[in-house]
Structure formats: C-alpha cells, structure tokens
C-alpha positions in Angstrom: 0.0 0.0 0.0 1.3 3.4 -0.9 1.4 6.0 1.9 -0.6 9.1 1.0 -0.8 12.5 2.8 -3.8 12.6 5.0 -4.7 16.1 3.8 -4.7 14.9 0.2 -7.0 11.9 1.0 -9.4 14.1 3.0 -9.7 16.6 0.1 -10.2 13.8 -2.5 -12.9 12.3 -0.3 -14.8 15.6 -0.4 -14.2 16.0 -4.1 -15.2 12.6 -5.2 -17.9 11.5 -2.7 -19.2 8.1 -3.6 -16.3 7.6 -6.1 -13.7 8.0 -3.4 -13.2 4.3 -2.4 -12.8 3.2 -6.1 -10.3 6.1 -6.6 -8.3 5.0 -3.6 -8.3 1.4 -4.6 -7.1 2.4 -8.1 -4.2 4.5 -6.7 -2.6 1.2 -5.5 -2.6 -0.4 -8.9 0.1 -0.1 -11.5 0.0 2.9 -13.8 -1.5 2.4 -17.3 1.0 2.7 -20.1 0.3 3.9 -23.6 1.9 4.8 -26.9 1.3 7.3 -29.6 2.0 6.3 -33.2 4.0 9.0 -35.1 2.3 9.3 -38.5 5.3 11.4 -39.8 7.1 8.0 -39.9 4.4 5.5 -40.3 0.6 5.3 -40.7 -1.3 3.9 -37.7 -2.7 1.1 -39.8 0.7 0.0 -41.0 2.0 0.2 -37.5 -0.7 -2.1 -36.2 0.0 -4.6 -39.0 3.7 -4.9 -38.2 4.1 -4.4 -34.5 5.2 -7.4 -32.4 3.6 -6.5 -29.2 -0.1 -6.3 -28.2 -1.9 -2.9 -28.4 -5.5 -1.9 -27.9 -7.0 1.3 -29.2 -7.8 4.4 -27.2 -11.2 5.7 -28.0 -10.3 9.4 -28.0 -6.9 9.2 -29.9 -6.9 7.6 -33.3 -3.1 7.0 -33.1 -3.1 6.1 -29.5 -2.9 2.6 -27.9 -2.9 1.0 -24.5 -0.1 -1.3 -23.9 0.8 -3.7 -21.0 3.7 -2.8 -18.7 6.4 -3.3 -21.3 9.8 -1.8 -21.5 9.9 -0.5 -25.1 12.7 2.1 -25.0 15.1 -0.1 -26.9 12.6 -1.5 -29.4 13.8 -0.8 -33.0 10.6 1.0 -33.9 10.9 3.2 -30.9 14.5 4.1 -31.9 13.2 4.9 -35.3 10.6 7.3 -33.8 7.6 5.2 -35.0 5.9 5.7 -31.6 6.2 7.7 -28.4 5.6 6.2 -24.9 2.9 8.4 -23.2 0.3 8.3 -20.5 -3.0 7.7 -22.2 -4.8 10.4 -20.3 -2.2 12.9 -21.3 -3.0 12.1 -24.9 -6.6 13.5 -24.4 -5.4 17.1 -23.8 -4.6 17.6 -27.6 -7.9 15.9 -28.5 -9.8 18.5 -26.5 -9.2 20.9 -29.4 -9.9 20.4 -33.1 -6.9 21.5 -35.2 -7.4 22.6 -38.9 -3.9 21.6 -39.8 -2.1 24.9 -40.7 -2.0 26.7 -37.3 1.0 28.4 -35.7 1.0 26.7 -32.2 3.0 27.4 -29.1 3.6 24.8 -26.4 4.9 26.9 -23.5 5.9 24.1 -21.2 6.8 21.4 -23.7 9.3 18.9 -22.2 9.5 16.0 -22.5 7.5 16.5 -25.7 4.6 14.1 -25.9 1.9 16.8 -26.5 4.2 18.6 -28.9 4.6 15.5 -30.9 0.9 14.9 -31.0 0.2 18.5 -32.2 3.0 18.4 -34.8 1.2 15.3 -36.2 -2.1 17.3 -36.3 -0.7 20.4 -38.2 1.3 19.0 -41.2 1.0 22.4 -42.8 1.6 24.4 -39.7 4.4 25.0 -37.2 4.7 24.3 -33.5 7.1 26.3 -31.3 7.9 24.1 -28.4 9.4 25.9 -25.4 11.1 24.6 -22.2 12.7 27.0 -19.8 15.0 24.5 -18.1 18.0 23.7 -20.2 18.4 20.0 -19.2 14.8 19.3 -19.9 14.9 21.3 -23.2 17.7 18.8 -24.4 15.4 15.9 -23.6 12.7 17.6 -25.6 15.1 18.1 -28.5 16.1 14.4 -28.4 12.5 13.2 -28.6 11.6 15.6 -31.4 14.7 14.5 -33.3 13.9 10.8 -32.9 10.3 11.6 -34.2 11.8 13.2 -37.3 9.4 16.1 -37.2 10.1 18.8 -39.6 7.6 21.4 -38.3 9.0 22.0 -34.9 11.0 24.9 -33.6 12.5 24.4 -30.1 13.1 27.3 -27.8 14.9 27.3 -24.4 13.7 30.5 -22.8 11.6 32.2 -20.2 7.9 32.5 -21.1 8.1 36.2 -20.6 10.7 36.4 -23.4 8.6 34.1 -25.6 5.6 36.4 -25.0 7.5 39.5 -26.2 8.9 37.6 -29.2 5.6 36.2 -30.4 3.0 38.7 -29.2 -0.3 38.4 -31.2 1.2 35.7 -33.6 0.0 32.4 -32.1 -3.2 30.7 -33.2 -3.3 28.0 -30.5 -1.3 28.0 -27.2 -0.9 25.0 -25.0 -0.1 25.5 -21.4 0.5 22.0 -19.9 1.4 23.7 -16.6 4.0 22.6 -14.1 1.8 21.3 -11.2 1.9 19.4 -7.8 1.6 16.1 -9.8 -1.2 14.4 -7.8 -2.4 12.6 -10.9 1.1 10.9 -11.2 1.0 9.3 -7.7 0.8 5.8 -9.2 4.3 6.3 -10.5 5.6 5.6 -6.9 6.7 6.7 -3.5 9.1 9.4 -4.8 6.3 11.3 -6.5 4.2 11.0 -3.3 6.9 12.2 -1.0 7.5 15.4 -3.0 3.9 16.5 -2.4 2.8 18.6 0.6 -0.4 20.5 1.3 1.2 23.9 0.5 2.4 22.8 -3.0 -0.9 23.3 -4.9 -1.1 27.0 -3.8 2.5 27.5 -4.7 2.0 25.9 -8.1 -1.0 28.0 -8.8 0.9 31.3 -8.5 3.3 30.1 -11.2 0.5 28.7 -13.4 -1.2 32.1 -13.5 2.1 33.7 -14.4 2.5 31.4 -17.4 -1.1 32.0 -18.5 -0.5 35.7 -18.5 2.4 35.1 -21.0 0.2 32.8 -23.1 -2.4 35.5 -23.4 0.1 38.0 -24.8 1.1 35.5 -27.5 -2.4 34.6 -28.7 -4.1 36.4 -31.6 -7.7 37.5 -31.1 -10.0 34.5 -31.5 -7.0 32.2 -30.8 -7.4 29.3 -28.4 -5.7 28.6 -25.1 -5.6 25.0 -23.9 -4.8 24.6 -20.2 -4.0 21.2 -18.6 -2.4 19.8 -15.5 -1.8 16.3 -14.1 -3.3 17.2 -10.7 -6.6 17.2 -9.0 -6.5 20.3 -6.8 -9.0 23.0 -7.3 -6.3 25.6 -6.6 -4.3 24.6 -9.7 -7.3 23.9 -12.0 -10.7 25.5 -11.8 -9.5 28.3 -9.5 -6.6 29.1 -11.8 -9.0 29.3 -14.8 -11.5 31.5 -12.8 -8.8 33.9 -11.7 -7.5 34.2 -15.3 -11.0 34.8 -16.8 -11.7 37.4 -14.2 -8.8 39.5 -15.8 -9.2 38.7 -19.4 -12.0 38.5 -22.0 -12.1 34.8 -22.9 -14.9 32.3 -23.2 -14.7 28.7 -22.0 -15.1 26.2 -24.9 -17.1 23.1 -24.1 -15.1 19.9 -24.3 -17.4 17.3 -25.8 -16.4 14.1 -24.3 -18.0 12.0 -21.6 -15.5 12.5 -18.8 -16.1 13.9 -15.3 -16.8 17.6 -15.6 -14.8 20.4 -13.9 -16.0 21.4 -10.4 -18.7 24.0 -11.0 -17.1 24.3 -14.6 -19.0 21.9 -16.9 -17.0 23.0 -20.0 -13.8 21.5 -18.6 -13.1 17.9 -17.9 -11.3 15.9 -15.2 -9.8 12.4 -15.9 -9.6 10.1 -12.9 -7.7 6.7 -13.0 -10.7 4.9 -11.6 -12.9 6.2 -14.5 -10.4 6.0 -17.4 -7.4 3.8 -18.2 -4.8 6.3 -17.5 -3.5 8.8 -14.8 -5.0 12.1 -13.5 -5.6 15.0 -15.8 -7.5 18.3 -15.9 -8.2 20.1 -19.3 -9.9 23.4 -20.2 -10.0 25.3 -23.5 -10.6 29.0 -23.7 -11.2 31.3 -26.7 -9.7 34.7 -26.7 -12.1 37.5 -27.4 -9.8 40.5 -27.0 -6.8 41.9 -28.9 -3.4 42.9 -27.3 -1.8 46.2 -28.2 1.7 44.7 -28.1 3.8 44.0 -31.2 6.0 41.0 -31.6 9.8 41.1 -32.0 11.1 41.4 -35.5 12.4 38.2 -37.1 16.1 37.3 -37.0 17.9 37.7 -40.2 19.1 34.2 -41.3 21.8 33.8 -43.9 21.0 31.3 -46.6 23.8 28.7 -47.2 23.6 28.1 -50.9 26.8 25.9 -51.0 25.3 23.5 -48.4 22.0 23.4 -50.5 24.0 22.4 -53.5 25.8 19.7 -51.5 22.6 18.3 -50.1 21.1 18.1 -53.6 23.6 15.3 -54.4 21.9 13.1 -51.8 18.3 14.1 -51.4 15.4 14.2 -53.9 14.4 17.9 -53.4 16.0 21.3 -53.2 15.7 22.6 -49.6 16.4 26.1 -48.4 19.1 25.9 -45.8 19.9 28.7 -43.3 22.8 29.0 -40.9 22.2 29.5 -37.2 24.9 29.4 -34.6 27.0 26.2 -35.1 24.6 24.4 -37.5 22.8 24.7 -40.8 19.1 24.1 -40.8 16.2 23.4 -43.2 13.6 25.9 -42.2 9.9 25.9 -43.0 9.2 29.5 -42.0 12.2 31.8 -41.3 9.8 34.6 -40.2 9.1 32.7 -37.0 12.7 32.9 -35.9 12.8 35.9 -33.7 15.4 38.3 -32.3 16.5 37.8 -28.7 15.3 34.2 -28.2 17.4 31.2 -27.4 16.7 28.5 -29.9 17.8 24.8 -29.7 16.7 24.2 -33.2 15.0 26.3 -35.8 13.9 23.4 -38.0 15.6 20.3 -39.2 19.2 20.4 -38.2 20.9 19.5 -41.5 24.6 19.5 -40.5 27.8 21.5 -40.0 30.4 23.0 -42.2 33.7 21.5 -41.0 35.7 23.8 -43.4 37.1 20.9 -45.4 33.9 19.0 -45.6 30.2 19.0 -44.6 29.0 16.7 -41.9 25.4 15.7 -42.0 23.4 15.5 -38.8 21.2 12.6 -37.4 18.2 15.0 -37.4 18.4 15.1 -41.2 18.4 11.4 -41.6 15.6 10.9 -39.0 13.4 13.6 -40.6 14.1 13.3 -44.3 15.4 9.7 -44.6 12.6 8.8 -47.1 13.8 11.6 -49.4 17.4 10.3 -49.7 18.4 9.0 -53.0 20.4 6.2 -51.4 18.4 4.0 -49.0 18.8 0.7 -47.2 15.4 -0.6 -46.1 15.5 -3.4 -43.6 12.7 -5.3 -41.8 12.8 -4.1 -38.1 13.3 -7.7 -37.1 16.3 -8.1 -39.2 19.5 -8.9 -37.3 21.3 -6.2 -39.3 19.2 -3.6 -37.4 20.7 -4.7 -34.0 24.1 -4.3 -35.6 23.3 -0.9 -36.9 22.0 0.3 -33.5 25.2 -0.9 -31.9 27.2 1.3 -34.3 28.6 -1.6 -36.3 29.5 -1.8 -40.0 26.9 -3.4 -42.3 28.1 -5.6 -45.2 26.1 -3.8 -47.8 27.1 -2.8 -51.4 26.0 0.7 -52.2 27.3 3.6 -54.1 29.6 6.1 -52.5 28.1 9.0 -50.5 25.5 9.5 -47.8 22.3 7.4 -47.5 19.5 6.6 -45.0 18.9 3.4 -43.1 15.2 2.7 -43.0 13.5 0.0 -40.9 10.0 -1.2 -42.1 9.8 2.1 -44.0 10.7 4.3 -41.0 13.9 6.4 -41.2 16.2 5.3 -38.4 19.5 7.0 -39.2 22.3 7.6 -41.7 25.4 6.1 -43.3 28.3 7.1 -45.5 30.1 4.9 -48.0 33.6 5.9 -49.0 35.7 3.7 -51.4 33.2 0.9 -50.8 33.5 1.1 -47.0 30.3 1.5 -44.8 30.5 4.1 -42.1 27.7 3.9 -39.5 26.5 7.4 -38.6 24.0 6.4 -35.8 25.0 8.7 -33.0 27.2 7.2 -30.3 25.0 8.5 -27.5 22.0 6.6 -28.9 23.6 3.2 -29.5 22.1 0.1 -27.9 24.5 -2.6 -26.9 22.2 -5.2 -25.3 
C-alpha cells in the first residue's frame, strides 16, 4: 500500500464523494502505459499490422494505444521514432481541441514533448514552437523531437516572458501544460508522493497564473488557449481558470467528451484513474475575445547557405532552403518565425555542419528526411542487421559512395556514408544500444 498524505486523502474524499473508495483502490494499482504512433514516420494502420507486441485502441486518440507494462525504450521501432511512450490520459489534452492543420501553435511548457509530438502530427501544414525553460529538460525535448523526425517543430529554451515578447499576437493556439503538484502521477511511486505537501498546490497556482499571462500575450484575437495539468487540486485547476477569466476577455469552450466535468465548470473535464485507463488530468479550453496592443519582436535575419544546399542536392530528392544559425545549418519551414532575442535549440531540421574541409550531415536530417534520400537501405525491423546498426557496427552492404539513409520497415532510423566501398555507421554514439 502506498502511503498518501492525509490532507490529500481528505480533500479527495470531499471532491469525489461516492467515487472515493474506487479512486483510492485504483491508486494502489500499477499505472497504465500507452503509446502514440507518429504518422510522420508510419501510418497507424501499417504500425498495427507490423508491431510485435499487443496494443488496444484508445477511443479518443486515433493514433493512441494502451499497452501492457512493457519496456519498449530499446525497441527498434521506438528508436526509429515510429511511436512515443505516453500516459493515455495525457493524450486527451490535444484531442480537446480540433486543429485545422495549418496553425501556428505554441507549447509553452513542452518537455518531454509528448503533446508537442501529437500537435505536430495534427498540423502538417503548420508550425509548433515548443518551449522549455530548463536547459536539461529542453535537451530531452530536442532528443525526442529529433527521434520523431518532425520537420515542423521549432524548439526554444527561454523564459515564457521572453517568448511572449517575441511572439505577441502571432499564435493561433497556445498549450499550457502547466507545471503542477503532480497528484495525478502518484501511481508512479513513492518518490512522487513524497514530493507532495499541502502547500504545494497553492505555490504551483501562482506560477501557473504567471504562465497563462504570457500565453495571453502570445495569442491572436480569436485564438485558443488549452490549459492542462496532471493534478486534481481546485487551486491549480478551476480556481486558476476563474482567476484568469476574471482579468481577461475569454470564453470557455465546451469539451465534448463523456469524462467527469470540472467542479462548477462543466465546460472543462477531469480524468480520474478509476474512470479511465490512465492517470489524472484536468483540461480546459478558452477562446480569446480580446486583442493585445503589443507588437512581436522582428524576425532574426538568417543567412542562406547556398553551398550547403548544392551539397545536399547530391543526396536528397528535393532542393531545400538551408539557413545558418549558430553552429549548424538548418532546413527551415518559416524563417519569419525565428525571432530576435530568443534562445533556440533548433529552428527546423538540423541538417549539418560546415567542417571547413567537408560537410558533416546531422542525425536529425536522416531521421526527418530519410525517405527523401536517393540512397536508402530498407530493412525489416526484425532483421539482425538492425541490431548491428543500433550498436554502431558496420553493415556488409554494397551501395554507391556517398550519404544514405537506413530505414526499418519504412521508418527512417539513421544515416550512413560509404567511401571507397567502405560502410560508415552514422548512428550517434550517445543513442547506441549494446544489449
């Protein structure tokens, strides 16, 4: 039996009434695992056809599946970004809003990236700016986006106040998956429970309101703000929304799905582990009815690298526009969204580096655009050669000289280079799997 704070239990008993006993019993069960299929790499239908472990569909997420308590981090399809491991309840947040497919979206608290990955799949003609203020967490976010091979994600590592100044009145949809007291994650174990205390919800609510203020500055008139937490407290959920609405001209958008409703806020929803197969979650959607008077920062001038573009044209089947930013060259979908005064981890697909005497292609390029490479090695993900590749070993394959992409079951996994008939494995050393 897990040891829960008495104050937390008393509050939940009042909140849930007759559902309390079922809730308490459920908290002592194992957490429910899920995966989200990344359609940038593989269709959901094809994934289901080839996968070698059992999945069952999640009703509210067409690319989401429940899985048993499996350790899938070293699975070849996971390495290739075919799927992302995610709490099933967390997948609902993105489904609370219907995307058109071409929006400019901001995810203000994005790491580790599950919701950004979902949104990027929803907006193939749009762009998502995924921000994480903590540098170590921003690097995790980059790693996940890179593995997914998404070409419509910009990653920022900055304070939301700076983001608000840079993107004032430019964002169609803003997601605030707010840092919270984490009550909905208690099934992850004792460490999560020990970090909680009865003052934490109030402390978190102050920070949550600060972040919402910055989100408001970013949004266009008639833009939508999605607010979510993985906690149950009124202080961090309904009370935060009420405080925000008291200051700004927004309307709550009804979320049409048969979950428990918000407390005295029927437009919002609450997901409880005894009612759904997942962890705790609160979600509310608000439409902005006012216009800010602030102007966004001007965009940062980016120098186009025509030499790198010509070099890439030798290996890929389209002519990209390549821009230099700091130490790397990038394929950028919308250079006007790269603003002055912001710390970017990536401004698009990181293509590579100019090493003076030669160009070095980046893993991000292979993961994102592997299907567009002229030279490809396509292996079944169960092929023993895949394990050798993931270990960084040489493959005995006859191909023409130059760069190419390794695909597994049609999903771009990484790159290689052949010089004088010799195969060089370009799968990054930090990602290699030796067992």
